[in-house]
C-alpha positions in Angstrom: -50.5 -144.3 -160.1 -52.3 -144.6 -156.7 -54.9 -141.9 -156.0 -53.2 -140.9 -152.7 -51.2 -142.0 -149.7 -52.6 -141.6 -146.2 -49.6 -139.9 -144.6 -46.3 -138.5 -145.9 -43.9 -141.3 -145.8 -40.4 -142.0 -147.3 -40.2 -143.7 -150.6 -37.3 -145.8 -151.7 -34.1 -144.2 -150.3 -30.9 -144.2 -152.2 -27.6 -144.0 -150.3 -26.5 -140.4 -150.6 -23.3 -138.6 -149.8 -22.9 -134.9 -149.8 -25.4 -132.0 -149.7 -29.0 -132.4 -150.4 -31.4 -129.7 -151.7 -35.1 -130.0 -151.2 -37.8 -129.0 -153.7 -41.5 -129.1 -153.1 -43.4 -129.7 -156.3 -47.0 -128.6 -155.8 -49.6 -129.4 -158.5 -51.9 -126.4 -158.6 -55.1 -126.7 -156.6 -58.5 -127.4 -158.1 -59.4 -124.9 -160.7 -62.7 -124.2 -162.5 -63.6 -126.6 -165.3 -61.4 -126.2 -168.5 -64.5 -127.1 -170.6 -66.7 -124.4 -169.0 -64.0 -121.6 -169.1 -64.5 -119.2 -172.0 -61.4 -117.0 -171.7 -57.7 -117.5 -172.0 -56.8 -120.7 -170.1 -53.8 -119.0 -168.5 -56.3 -116.8 -166.6 -58.5 -119.7 -165.3 -58.8 -119.2 -161.5 -59.1 -121.7 -158.7 -62.5 -123.0 -157.8 -63.9 -122.7 -154.2 -62.4 -126.1 -153.4 -59.1 -124.9 -154.8 -59.1 -121.8 -152.7 -59.6 -123.9 -149.6 -56.8 -126.3 -150.7 -54.5 -123.3 -151.2 -55.3 -122.0 -147.8 -54.7 -125.5 -146.3 -51.2 -125.5 -147.7 -50.2 -123.1 -144.9 -50.7 -125.9 -142.3 -49.3 -128.6 -144.6 -46.0 -126.6 -145.0 -45.7 -125.7 -141.3 -43.0 -128.2 -140.6 -40.9 -127.2 -143.6 -38.4 -124.4 -144.0 -39.0 -122.5 -147.3 -36.5 -120.2 -148.8 -38.2 -119.3 -152.1 -41.5 -119.8 -154.0 -41.6 -120.1 -157.8 -44.7 -120.6 -159.9 -45.9 -121.1 -163.4 -47.4 -117.8 -164.5 -50.8 -119.4 -165.0 -53.3 -117.8 -162.5 -54.3 -121.0 -160.9 -50.7 -121.9 -160.0 -50.0 -118.5 -158.6 -53.3 -118.5 -156.6 -52.4 -121.9 -155.2 -49.3 -120.5 -153.4 -50.6 -117.0 -152.5 -51.7 -117.9 -149.0 -48.5 -119.7 -148.3 -46.4 -116.9 -149.7 -48.3 -114.3 -147.6 -47.9 -116.5 -144.5 -44.1 -116.9 -145.0 -43.7 -113.3 -146.2 -42.1 -114.5 -149.4 -42.7 -113.2 -153.0 -44.0 -115.6 -155.6 -41.5 -115.5 -158.5 -43.3 -116.4 -161.8 -41.4 -118.3 -164.4 -42.4 -119.8 -167.7 -40.1 -122.8 -167.0 -43.0 -124.2 -164.9 -45.8 -123.5 -167.3 -48.1 -126.1 -168.8 -46.6 -127.9 -171.8 -43.0 -126.9 -170.9 -42.1 -130.4 -169.7 -39.6 -131.6 -167.1 -36.6 -129.6 -168.4 -37.9 -126.5 -166.7 -38.1 -128.3 -163.4 -34.6 -129.6 -163.8 -33.3 -126.0 -164.3 -34.3 -125.5 -160.6 -33.0 -128.9 -159.4 -29.6 -128.3 -161.1 -29.1 -124.9 -159.3 -26.7 -125.7 -156.4 -27.7 -122.4 -154.8 -31.4 -123.4 -154.4 -32.7 -125.3 -151.4 -36.1 -125.6 -149.7 -37.9 -124.2 -152.7 -41.6 -124.5 -153.5 -42.5 -124.9 -157.2 -46.2 -124.6 -158.3 -46.8 -126.2 -161.6 -49.2 -128.3 -163.7 -50.3 -131.9 -163.9 -48.3 -132.7 -167.1 -45.1 -131.7 -165.4 -45.9 -133.5 -162.2 -46.8 -136.6 -164.2 -43.4 -136.4 -166.0 -41.6 -135.9 -162.7 -43.2 -139.0 -161.2 -42.4 -141.0 -164.3 -38.8 -139.8 -164.1 -38.6 -140.7 -160.4 -39.8 -144.2 -161.3 -37.3 -144.5 -164.1 -34.4 -143.5 -161.8 -35.7 -146.0 -159.2 -36.1 -143.2 -156.7 -39.7 -144.4 -156.1 -41.6 -147.5 -157.2 -44.2 -147.5 -159.9 -47.7 -146.9 -158.4 -46.5 -145.1 -155.3 -47.8 -141.6 -154.6 -49.9 -139.6 -157.1 -50.4 -136.3 -158.8 -53.9 -135.1 -158.0 -54.6 -131.3 -157.8 -53.2 -129.7 -154.7 -50.8 -132.6 -153.9 -47.0 -132.2 -153.3 -44.0 -134.2 -154.1 -41.0 -133.5 -151.8 -37.9 -134.2 -153.9 -34.4 -134.3 -152.5 -31.7 -133.6 -155.0 -27.9 -134.3 -154.9 -25.7 -133.0 -157.7 -28.7 -131.9 -159.7 -30.3 -135.4 -159.6 -33.3 -136.6 -157.6 -32.2 -139.2 -155.0 -35.2 -139.3 -152.6 -38.9 -138.4 -152.9 -42.1 -138.6 -150.9 -45.6 -137.8 -151.7 -48.0 -135.6 -149.7 -51.6 -135.9 -150.7 -53.7 -132.8 -151.4 -55.1 -131.1 -148.3 
């Protein structure tokens, strides 16, 4: 996968009829080193760089409507979206479906809900990696496009519970 893309840009677009829902998959911002952390990994906080990335998400998301914010219960994921949630006056809803090691099925629970649209999901690298691989397999994007670095976002448009368009936004 490429490290980053300079500007948000459309990927391969499928012909789509009907209603689209949009999901913003945010890989948590930079956290302290896993190897140096002594406590429960679920409580590992953002680093100074990660706190700045989280704050910068406010500007990155300015052009987007957001109806809800969901996060893995891991502290670093919640902290990644706290400034954005505060700015938009939305509550962060924690869910184990987005936790590390849960895999892509948790993400598909959200994408399959026809009532959801314009939803931000804060999750982990393993889930974002699986998402990108799934987008490639479905031919929504080409292999090597986009990335999955900490603090980056994938904008995924969904029709009938299936991803049909996606674009990558590099970490702030």
